[in-house]
C-alpha positions as CSV (number, residue, x, y, z in Angstrom):
1,M,35.8,14.7,-46.6
2,R,39.2,15.6,-45.1
3,G,37.6,18.6,-43.3
4,L,34.9,16.3,-41.8
5,S,37.6,14.0,-40.5
6,V,39.6,16.9,-38.9
7,L,36.4,18.3,-37.3
8,S,35.6,14.8,-35.9
9,W,39.1,14.6,-34.3
10,I,38.8,18.0,-32.9
11,L,35.4,17.2,-31.2
12,I,36.8,13.9,-29.8
13,I,39.8,15.8,-28.3
14,C,37.5,18.4,-26.8
15,V,35.2,15.8,-25.3
16,C,38.2,14.0,-23.8
17,Q,39.6,17.2,-22.3
18,V,36.2,18.0,-20.7
19,A,36.1,14.5,-19.2
20,V,39.7,14.7,-17.9
21,R,39.3,18.2,-16.4
22,S,35.9,17.7,-14.8
23,Q,35.8,16.2,-11.3
24,Y,33.1,14.1,-9.7
25,Y,32.0,15.5,-6.4
26,S,30.9,13.1,-3.6
27,D,30.7,13.5,0.1
28,T,30.9,10.2,1.9
29,V,28.8,10.0,5.0
30,P,29.1,7.0,7.3
31,Y,26.0,4.8,7.6
32,Q,24.3,5.0,10.9
33,P,21.3,2.8,10.9
34,R,18.3,3.7,13.1
35,P,17.1,1.1,15.5
36,V,14.4,-1.3,14.3
37,V,11.0,-1.0,16.0
38,V,8.4,-3.8,16.0
39,T,4.9,-2.6,16.7
40,N,1.8,-4.8,17.1
41,L,-1.5,-3.1,16.3
42,H,-5.0,-4.4,16.9
43,F,-8.1,-2.7,15.4
44,Y,-11.4,-3.4,13.6
45,M,-12.5,-2.3,10.2
46,H,-16.3,-1.5,9.8
47,E,-17.6,-1.7,6.3
48,F,-21.1,-0.7,5.1
49,T,-21.9,-2.1,1.7
50,G,-23.0,0.6,-0.7
51,T,-21.9,3.4,1.7
52,T,-18.2,2.8,2.5
53,A,-17.6,0.1,-0.1
54,V,-18.8,0.8,-3.6
55,V,-18.5,-1.2,-6.8
56,L,-16.7,0.8,-9.4
57,T,-16.9,-1.6,-12.3
58,Q,-17.5,-5.2,-13.0
59,A,-17.2,-7.5,-16.0
60,N,-20.3,-8.5,-17.9
61,I,-20.2,-12.2,-17.5
62,T,-23.4,-14.1,-17.8
63,S,-22.1,-17.6,-16.9
64,N,-20.9,-16.8,-13.4
65,N,-22.6,-18.9,-10.8
66,T,-21.0,-17.5,-7.7
67,S,-22.3,-14.8,-5.3
68,V,-19.3,-12.6,-6.0
69,T,-19.0,-11.4,-9.6
70,F,-15.7,-12.2,-11.3
71,A,-13.6,-9.1,-12.2
72,T,-15.3,-6.6,-9.9
73,L,-13.4,-3.5,-8.8
74,V,-14.5,-2.1,-5.4
75,A,-13.5,1.2,-3.8
76,V,-13.4,1.3,0.0
77,N,-13.3,4.1,2.6
78,D,-14.1,2.3,5.9
79,P,-13.7,3.5,9.5
80,L,-11.1,1.9,11.8
81,R,-12.3,1.4,15.4
82,T,-10.8,0.0,18.6
83,G,-13.6,-2.6,18.9
84,P,-16.1,-4.5,17.0
85,E,-19.0,-2.4,18.4
86,P,-20.3,0.3,16.0
87,D,-19.9,3.0,18.7
88,S,-16.3,2.1,19.7
89,E,-13.6,4.7,19.4
90,L,-12.8,5.8,15.9
91,I,-9.0,5.8,15.3
92,G,-8.7,6.2,11.6
93,N,-9.9,4.9,8.3
94,V,-9.1,2.4,5.5
95,Q,-9.0,3.7,1.9
96,G,-8.2,1.7,-1.2
97,I,-9.3,-0.7,-3.9
98,S,-10.0,-4.4,-4.1
99,L,-10.1,-6.4,-7.3
100,L,-12.2,-9.6,-7.1
101,A,-10.3,-11.6,-9.6
102,G,-10.9,-15.3,-8.8
103,S,-13.9,-17.6,-9.2
104,N,-13.6,-18.4,-5.5
105,A,-14.0,-14.8,-4.3
106,S,-10.3,-14.3,-3.9
107,S,-9.1,-10.7,-4.3
108,T,-6.1,-8.5,-4.8
109,Q,-6.1,-5.5,-2.6
110,Y,-4.4,-2.1,-2.2
111,I,-5.4,-0.5,1.0
112,D,-4.0,2.2,3.2
113,F,-4.7,2.2,7.0
114,G,-4.6,5.8,8.0
115,F,-4.5,6.7,11.7
116,N,-5.8,10.1,12.9
117,T,-5.7,9.8,16.7
118,G,-3.4,8.7,19.4
119,K,0.3,7.8,19.2
120,F,0.2,7.2,15.4
121,N,-1.8,10.3,14.5
122,G,-0.9,11.3,10.9
123,S,0.8,7.9,10.1
124,S,-0.4,5.2,7.7
125,L,0.4,1.7,6.6
126,S,0.2,0.6,3.0
127,V,-0.9,-2.9,2.2
128,F,-0.7,-4.5,-1.3
129,S,-1.4,-8.2,-1.4
130,R,-3.8,-11.0,-2.3
131,G,-6.7,-11.4,0.0
132,E,-5.4,-14.4,1.8
133,A,-5.3,-14.7,5.6
134,G,-2.1,-12.5,5.8
135,L,-1.7,-9.3,3.9
136,A,1.7,-7.9,3.1
137,V,2.6,-4.5,4.6
138,V,4.7,-2.8,1.9
139,G,5.3,0.6,3.3
140,G,3.9,3.6,5.2
141,R,4.3,7.2,6.1
142,G,4.9,9.2,9.2
143,Q,6.0,6.9,12.0
144,F,5.6,3.9,9.7
145,A,8.0,5.2,7.0
146,M,9.7,2.2,5.2
147,A,7.5,-0.3,7.1
148,T,7.2,-3.9,6.4
149,G,5.2,-6.6,8.1
150,T,2.0,-8.7,8.0
151,A,-1.6,-7.8,8.6
152,L,-3.6,-10.8,9.7
153,F,-7.3,-10.5,9.5
154,N,-10.3,-12.3,10.9
155,P,-13.8,-11.6,9.5
156,L,-16.2,-11.4,12.5
157,L,-19.4,-10.4,10.7
158,I,-20.3,-10.6,7.1
159,N,-23.9,-10.0,6.0
160,A,-25.7,-8.2,3.2
161,T,-25.1,-4.7,4.5
162,N,-22.2,-4.9,7.1
163,V,-18.7,-6.4,7.3
164,I,-16.6,-6.2,10.5
165,I,-13.0,-7.5,10.2
166,E,-10.5,-7.8,13.1
167,F,-6.9,-6.9,12.2
168,N,-3.8,-8.0,14.0
169,V,-0.9,-6.1,12.3
170,T,2.8,-6.7,13.1
171,V,4.9,-3.8,11.7
172,I,8.6,-3.5,11.5
173,H,9.7,0.1,11.1
174,Y,12.4,2.6,12.0
């Protein structure tokens, strides 16, 4: 027992010596913030039901009386265009998922607006929000790294096969 006690003290002393003799290295660099940039974007999302928006899964509920099934998970890969016309210039695409979780067709969405032409080529905006009138921009990549902001949308056309949504996005980035 005495040997165990001596060994414990030796280990404690060794650990203390290591802590005393080791040095923490840190190189302090002064903070130099980059200027904040506010960008306003205007584009249109064109969705084609069954082609660019596909139901992945949905709950088996027989008492649902709405046109939108409760607990439906939808994957989207929609083109982004400069105008509401189907032949307007293609500037990128929207990819993501949407969960229809309310009885009033409300949804929670994770979508990524990817741009592949023009000034923002290779950049994207990430949106994660409830499907209210204003979606929260929570990040991005490329020129939109660390972006925040709001994506306001206005459905222009909704029918059985097509959906066209106008987006006005205000992005704060660095």
